[in-house]
PAPADREN-448083 format. One record per residue (C-alpha): residue in three letters; x, y, z. Coordinates in pm, whole numbers, always signed. Example, Ala and Ser with C-alpha at 12.3 -4.5 7.8 and 13.67 -1.06 7.14 Angstrom:
2
+-----+--------+--------+--------+
|   r |      u |      v |      w |
+-----+--------+--------+--------+
| ALA |  +1230 |   -450 |   +780 |
| SER |  +1367 |   -106 |   +714 |
+-----+--------+--------+--------+
END
This chain:
207
+-----+--------+--------+--------+
|   r |      u |      v |      w |
+-----+--------+--------+--------+
| SER | +11236 | -28638 | -16233 |
| THR | +11333 | -28623 | -15868 |
| SER | +11692 | -28708 | -15790 |
| ILE | +11763 | -28988 | -15546 |
| GLY | +12067 | -28963 | -15321 |
| ARG | +12226 | -29217 | -15095 |
| THR | +11983 | -29128 | -14818 |
| GLY | +11676 | -29182 | -15031 |
| LEU | +11423 | -28963 | -15208 |
| VAL | +11514 | -28607 | -15108 |
| GLY | +11660 | -28733 | -14781 |
| MET | +11393 | -28999 | -14737 |
| ASN | +11476 | -29296 | -14514 |
| VAL | +11335 | -29618 | -14658 |
| GLY | +11283 | -29907 | -14419 |
| VAL | +11252 | -30276 | -14505 |
| LEU | +11050 | -30486 | -14258 |
| ALA | +11301 | -30751 | -14148 |
| LEU | +11100 | -30992 | -13933 |
| GLN | +11098 | -31276 | -14189 |
| GLY | +11124 | -31323 | -14565 |
| ASP | +11351 | -31192 | -14842 |
| PHE | +11422 | -30850 | -14692 |
| ARG | +11792 | -30866 | -14789 |
| GLU | +11700 | -30878 | -15159 |
| HIS | +11494 | -30561 | -15118 |
| LEU | +11790 | -30392 | -14947 |
| LEU | +12009 | -30483 | -15245 |
| ALA | +11749 | -30352 | -15490 |
| LEU | +11733 | -30022 | -15300 |
| ASP | +12112 | -30004 | -15299 |
| ASP | +12115 | -30050 | -15676 |
| CYS | +11875 | -29753 | -15695 |
| GLY | +12120 | -29544 | -15492 |
| VAL | +11925 | -29567 | -15168 |
| THR | +12057 | -29705 | -14840 |
| GLY | +11769 | -29898 | -14689 |
| LYS | +11724 | -29953 | -14316 |
| LEU | +11621 | -30282 | -14156 |
| VAL | +11306 | -30244 | -13946 |
| LYS | +11267 | -30479 | -13646 |
| THR | +11168 | -30257 | -13352 |
| GLU | +10938 | -29969 | -13262 |
| SER | +11228 | -29725 | -13266 |
| ASP | +11321 | -29841 | -13618 |
| ILE | +10970 | -29752 | -13738 |
| SER | +10990 | -29400 | -13598 |
| GLY | +11305 | -29333 | -13801 |
| ILE | +11168 | -29408 | -14148 |
| ASP | +10964 | -29220 | -14408 |
| ALA | +10868 | -29517 | -14628 |
| LEU | +10840 | -29893 | -14578 |
| ILE | +10886 | -30206 | -14789 |
| ILE | +10718 | -30528 | -14675 |
| PRO | +10898 | -30828 | -14832 |
| GLY | +10785 | -31162 | -14961 |
| GLY | +10788 | -31453 | -14718 |
| GLU | +10520 | -31607 | -14499 |
| SER | +10243 | -31351 | -14449 |
| THR | +10106 | -31534 | -14144 |
| THR | +10450 | -31544 | -13978 |
| ILE | +10521 | -31177 | -14053 |
| SER | +10181 | -31080 | -13911 |
| LYS | +10234 | -31280 | -13591 |
| LEU | +10591 | -31156 | -13543 |
| ALA | +10479 | -30795 | -13597 |
| LYS | +10231 | -30843 | -13312 |
| ALA | +10489 | -31015 | -13092 |
| PHE | +10737 | -30731 | -13144 |
| GLY | +10474 | -30461 | -13081 |
| LEU | +10492 | -30337 | -13440 |
| PHE | +10158 | -30441 | -13585 |
| ASP |  +9935 | -30152 | -13472 |
| LEU | +10217 | -29902 | -13523 |
| ILE | +10273 | -30006 | -13885 |
| SER |  +9897 | -30009 | -13952 |
| LYS |  +9868 | -29654 | -13817 |
| GLN | +10170 | -29528 | -14014 |
| ILE | +10026 | -29667 | -14337 |
| SER |  +9684 | -29525 | -14260 |
| ASP |  +9847 | -29188 | -14187 |
| GLY |  +9997 | -29188 | -14538 |
| MET | +10345 | -29339 | -14506 |
| PRO | +10447 | -29463 | -14855 |
| THR | +10454 | -29843 | -14844 |
| TYR | +10532 | -30118 | -15095 |
| GLY | +10462 | -30487 | -15043 |
| SER | +10567 | -30780 | -15265 |
| CYS | +10390 | -31121 | -15252 |
| ALA | +10335 | -31172 | -14876 |
| GLY | +10360 | -30794 | -14852 |
| MET | +10061 | -30763 | -15086 |
| ILE |  +9855 | -30989 | -14858 |
| LEU |  +9952 | -30777 | -14556 |
| LEU |  +9844 | -30456 | -14731 |
| ALA |  +9495 | -30586 | -14808 |
| LYS |  +9176 | -30467 | -14643 |
| SER |  +9070 | -30832 | -14617 |
| ILE |  +9205 | -31179 | -14698 |
| VAL |  +9009 | -31462 | -14861 |
| ASP |  +9032 | -31769 | -14637 |
| PRO |  +9296 | -31628 | -14400 |
| ALA |  +9510 | -31849 | -14179 |
| SER |  +9404 | -31861 | -13816 |
| ASP |  +9486 | -31540 | -13627 |
| GLN |  +9613 | -31380 | -13949 |
| ASP |  +9558 | -31006 | -13975 |
| ALA |  +9665 | -30751 | -14233 |
| PHE |  +9797 | -30397 | -14188 |
| GLY |  +9558 | -30267 | -14453 |
| GLY |  +9634 | -29977 | -14684 |
| ILE |  +9469 | -30082 | -15010 |
| ASP |  +9093 | -30129 | -15051 |
| MET |  +9122 | -30484 | -15183 |
| GLU |  +9049 | -30844 | -15096 |
| VAL |  +9344 | -31075 | -15167 |
| ARG |  +9347 | -31452 | -15220 |
| ARG |  +9651 | -31631 | -15074 |
| ASN |  +9828 | -31897 | -15286 |
| ALA |  +9593 | -31802 | -15570 |
| PHE |  +9812 | -31959 | -15840 |
| GLY |  +9877 | -32278 | -15644 |
| ARG | +10146 | -32406 | -15411 |
| GLN | +10524 | -32377 | -15441 |
| THR | +10540 | -32638 | -15718 |
| GLU | +10324 | -32414 | -15935 |
| SER | +10566 | -32122 | -15912 |
| PHE | +10629 | -31960 | -16250 |
| GLU | +10771 | -31659 | -16434 |
| VAL | +10598 | -31443 | -16694 |
| ASP | +10652 | -31108 | -16869 |
| LEU | +10406 | -30840 | -16757 |
| ASP | +10291 | -30513 | -16906 |
| PHE | +10322 | -30276 | -16609 |
| LYS | +10104 | -29972 | -16672 |
| ALA | +10325 | -29714 | -16499 |
| ILE | +10662 | -29839 | -16630 |
| SER | +10776 | -29786 | -16987 |
| GLY | +11019 | -29996 | -17187 |
| SER | +11038 | -30374 | -17201 |
| PRO | +10792 | -30586 | -17001 |
| ILE | +10856 | -30649 | -16632 |
| ARG | +10956 | -31007 | -16554 |
| GLY | +10727 | -31138 | -16283 |
| ILE | +10844 | -31418 | -16055 |
| PHE | +10544 | -31577 | -15882 |
| ILE | +10607 | -31803 | -15580 |
| ARG | +10291 | -31922 | -15399 |
| ALA | +10163 | -31584 | -15507 |
| PRO |  +9838 | -31408 | -15420 |
| TRP |  +9613 | -31217 | -15656 |
| VAL |  +9356 | -30942 | -15601 |
| GLU |  +9014 | -31104 | -15577 |
| SER |  +8820 | -30776 | -15561 |
| HIS |  +8895 | -30408 | -15506 |
| GLY |  +8739 | -30069 | -15453 |
| SER |  +8707 | -29794 | -15713 |
| GLY |  +9007 | -29604 | -15572 |
| VAL |  +9251 | -29885 | -15656 |
| GLU |  +9459 | -29848 | -15973 |
| ILE |  +9539 | -30174 | -16156 |
| LEU |  +9897 | -30166 | -16287 |
| ALA |  +9933 | -30524 | -16413 |
| SER |  +9710 | -30830 | -16451 |
| ILE |  +9735 | -31196 | -16547 |
| GLU |  +9464 | -31382 | -16735 |
| VAL |  +9368 | -31718 | -16584 |
| SER |  +9086 | -31924 | -16736 |
| GLY |  +8957 | -31623 | -16930 |
| LYS |  +8950 | -31386 | -16633 |
| ASN |  +9195 | -31107 | -16556 |
| HIS |  +9338 | -31105 | -16204 |
| PRO |  +9525 | -30794 | -16083 |
| VAL |  +9883 | -30871 | -15973 |
| ALA | +10010 | -30513 | -15928 |
| VAL |  +9799 | -30238 | -15771 |
| ARG |  +9834 | -29895 | -15620 |
| GLN |  +9614 | -29680 | -15401 |
| GLY |  +9762 | -29340 | -15325 |
| SER | +10092 | -29388 | -15145 |
| VAL | +10060 | -29768 | -15118 |
| LEU | +10189 | -30010 | -15385 |
| ALA | +10162 | -30391 | -15395 |
| THR | +10273 | -30665 | -15634 |
| SER | +10194 | -31039 | -15628 |
| PHE | +10537 | -31106 | -15774 |
| HIS | +10898 | -31055 | -15661 |
| PRO | +11082 | -30780 | -15856 |
| GLU | +11355 | -30792 | -15590 |
| LEU | +11461 | -31133 | -15729 |
| THR | +11510 | -31030 | -16092 |
| GLY | +11787 | -30766 | -16094 |
| ASP | +11543 | -30532 | -16273 |
| ASN | +11485 | -30246 | -16031 |
| ARG | +11224 | -30050 | -16225 |
| VAL | +10944 | -30137 | -15980 |
| HIS | +11157 | -30012 | -15689 |
| ARG | +11241 | -29697 | -15886 |
| TYR | +10872 | -29643 | -15954 |
| PHE | +10803 | -29674 | -15582 |
| LEU | +11083 | -29432 | -15490 |
| GLU | +11029 | -29176 | -15765 |
| ASP | +10651 | -29182 | -15805 |
| VAL | +10464 | -29350 | -15518 |
| CYS | +10676 | -29179 | -15251 |
| LYS | +10599 | -28834 | -15391 |
| LYS | +10358 | -28654 | -15166 |
+-----+--------+--------+--------+
END
């Protein structure tokens, strides 16, 4: 396996979008993996990174702030050009090709050929935790924390389903990957189990 040093995967600089949401928790998860993450708030921050994490939070707010700070089109282009990117919860919504019933003026960066439903499992009061079989990660199940979480409503043939949850007899994808882009409905950054971050660093970030 590829070794990870303090500067990231073979010298890779990993940025965490820090406009809104739980970006600090992602920084701590990266640190536990031996990677010093970099907060991304400006255009110059974007130019200095090789991979990006989009945190959980309010997807509409993150989208609007990215536009206000002149980052939206830049991030979309970087992802489309192949920059490894991982999004959790709100980050999953922002990596979708389209959003079911989007908020007004809400846009997504794109990156994964999927349609995502916001608040698919209900509002904050219906937040829950469950153990998930994560296809690409061996060992014990991954603990998924779902907070006003989305799910993948539909997806293209190039999207790999890594984990799903059954609701009313139907499986809904909650972790997906397409090439160098990874997304989860849940928040691994809140559990202390950093295997999803390691998977992103050691597998998804490989060119």
